[in-house]
C-alpha positions as CSV (number, residue, x, y, z in Angstrom):
1,S,-7.8,-10.2,-20.0
2,A,-9.6,-13.5,-19.6
3,L,-9.6,-12.8,-15.9
4,G,-10.8,-9.4,-16.2
5,I,-7.5,-7.8,-15.3
6,R,-6.3,-4.8,-17.2
7,Y,-3.8,-2.0,-17.0
8,M,-5.4,1.3,-15.8
9,E,-4.3,3.2,-18.8
10,E,-5.7,0.7,-21.4
11,P,-9.3,0.7,-22.6
12,P,-11.2,-1.9,-21.0
13,E,-12.1,-3.5,-24.4
14,D,-8.4,-3.9,-25.4
15,P,-6.7,-7.3,-24.5
16,V,-3.7,-7.0,-22.1
17,P,-1.3,-9.9,-23.3
18,Y,1.5,-8.8,-21.0
19,F,-0.1,-9.8,-17.6
20,L,0.9,-13.1,-16.4
21,V,-1.6,-14.4,-13.7
22,C,-1.4,-17.7,-11.8
23,P,-4.5,-17.5,-9.4
24,L,-3.8,-19.5,-6.3
25,E,-7.4,-19.3,-5.5
26,A,-9.5,-18.9,-8.8
27,E,-12.7,-18.1,-7.1
28,K,-11.2,-14.8,-5.4
29,L,-10.7,-13.4,-9.0
30,K,-14.2,-14.0,-10.2
31,D,-15.7,-10.8,-9.0
32,I,-12.7,-8.5,-9.3
33,R,-12.9,-6.1,-12.2
34,D,-10.5,-3.3,-11.1
35,P,-7.8,-2.1,-13.2
36,Y,-4.1,-2.7,-12.2
37,R,-2.5,0.5,-10.8
38,V,1.2,0.8,-10.5
39,P,1.8,1.0,-6.6
40,A,2.9,4.3,-5.3
41,G,5.7,2.9,-3.8
42,Y,7.3,2.1,-7.1
43,F,7.9,5.9,-7.7
44,V,10.8,7.0,-5.6
45,S,12.3,10.6,-5.6
46,E,16.1,10.7,-6.1
47,E,16.5,13.3,-3.5
48,E,14.5,11.3,-1.0
49,A,16.6,8.1,-1.9
50,E,19.9,9.9,-1.4
51,T,18.8,11.4,1.8
52,F,17.9,7.7,3.0
53,D,21.3,6.4,1.8
54,R,23.2,9.1,3.8
55,Q,21.9,7.4,7.0
56,F,24.4,4.5,6.4
57,P,28.1,4.5,6.7
58,P,30.0,4.6,3.2
59,R,30.8,1.1,1.9
60,Q,33.9,0.1,-0.1
61,K,33.5,-2.2,-3.1
62,L,35.9,-5.1,-2.6
63,R,37.2,-7.6,-5.2
64,L,37.7,-11.0,-3.3
65,P,39.3,-14.1,-4.7
66,G,36.9,-16.3,-6.6
67,Q,34.6,-13.5,-7.3
68,L,33.2,-13.4,-10.9
69,F,32.3,-9.9,-11.2
């Protein structure tokens, strides 16, 4: 909140303690006042993911010596 970063669904006056920010160049953040939006790429259709996965040959899960899981 101190850096003017907020989640798009939160009112601008509400603090947002769940953002952790470590600016590498602090002067770059001084004029930014846009809300954070979840990138569209985070939302994937299950059908599209399955179609993508079918492009690859099936894999067999192996248990190898020394493997913990």
